[in-house]
C-alpha positions as CSV (number, residue, x, y, z in Angstrom):
1,M,0.0,0.0,-0.1
2,K,1.1,3.6,-0.8
3,T,-0.2,7.0,0.0
4,I,0.0,9.9,-2.4
5,V,0.5,13.3,-0.7
6,I,-0.8,16.5,-2.3
7,W,1.5,18.9,-0.7
8,D,0.2,22.4,-0.2
9,Q,2.0,25.4,1.0
10,C,-0.9,27.8,0.9
11,G,0.1,29.6,-2.2
12,Q,3.8,30.1,-1.4
13,E,4.8,27.5,-3.9
14,P,2.9,25.4,-6.6
15,I,1.2,22.4,-5.3
16,K,3.5,19.2,-5.4
17,F,3.0,15.5,-4.9
18,F,5.0,12.8,-3.2
19,I,4.5,9.1,-2.4
20,L,5.0,7.4,1.0
21,K,5.0,3.7,1.8
22,G,2.0,2.5,4.0
23,D,-1.3,3.9,5.1
24,K,-0.8,7.5,6.2
25,T,-4.5,8.7,6.1
26,H,-4.3,9.6,9.7
27,L,-2.1,12.6,8.3
28,D,-4.9,13.8,6.0
29,G,-5.3,17.6,6.5
30,I,-2.4,18.2,8.8
31,Y,-0.5,21.3,8.3
32,I,2.8,22.1,9.8
33,N,2.7,25.3,11.9
34,N,-0.9,25.0,12.5
35,A,-1.5,26.0,16.2
36,E,-5.0,24.2,16.2
37,Q,-3.8,20.7,15.2
38,D,-2.0,18.0,17.0
39,P,1.6,18.6,17.4
40,E,2.5,15.1,17.4
41,L,1.0,14.5,13.9
42,Q,2.8,17.7,12.8
43,E,6.1,16.4,14.1
44,E,5.6,13.0,12.3
45,L,4.8,14.9,9.1
46,T,7.9,16.9,9.5
47,D,10.1,13.9,10.1
48,M,8.8,12.4,6.9
49,V,9.2,15.3,4.7
50,F,12.0,17.2,6.1
51,D,15.8,16.5,7.4
52,E,17.3,18.2,10.3
53,S,18.4,21.2,8.2
54,G,14.9,21.7,6.9
55,N,15.7,20.3,3.4
56,T,13.0,18.3,1.5
57,I,13.9,14.7,1.6
58,M,10.8,13.3,-0.3
59,K,11.2,13.1,-4.0
60,M,8.6,15.8,-5.0
61,Y,6.6,15.7,-8.3
62,K,5.1,18.5,-10.2
63,K,2.5,16.4,-11.7
64,F,0.1,14.0,-10.1
65,P,1.6,10.4,-10.2
66,M,-1.2,8.7,-12.1
67,Q,0.5,5.6,-12.4
68,T,0.4,5.0,-8.5
69,V,-3.0,6.2,-7.9
70,R,-4.3,3.6,-10.3
71,R,-3.5,0.8,-7.9
72,P,-6.4,-0.3,-6.0
73,D,-4.7,0.0,-2.6
74,T,-3.3,3.6,-3.0
75,K,-4.7,6.3,-0.7
76,V,-4.7,9.9,-1.3
77,I,-4.3,12.8,1.4
78,T,-3.6,16.5,1.5
79,C,-1.1,17.9,3.8
80,G,1.1,20.9,3.9
81,F,3.0,23.7,5.5
82,L,1.6,27.1,6.9
83,P,4.0,29.9,6.3
């Protein structure tokens, strides 16, 4: 199973996409820097997306990865970063 993430930075950058192994639907709608959301979920998302220096460690795609989403066990979620 894989999870496709629609990565939203609230208009600061174009929407991007990346793929995670496993079911990560519990992170759907989580935005890093959102004071109203669970900090543990934000930290989990941060650890998956960024290294200790703040660099993106996920391979980001500019186009939606259609081949992956065609698999019947693929999930799709939206997450992001609030500036």
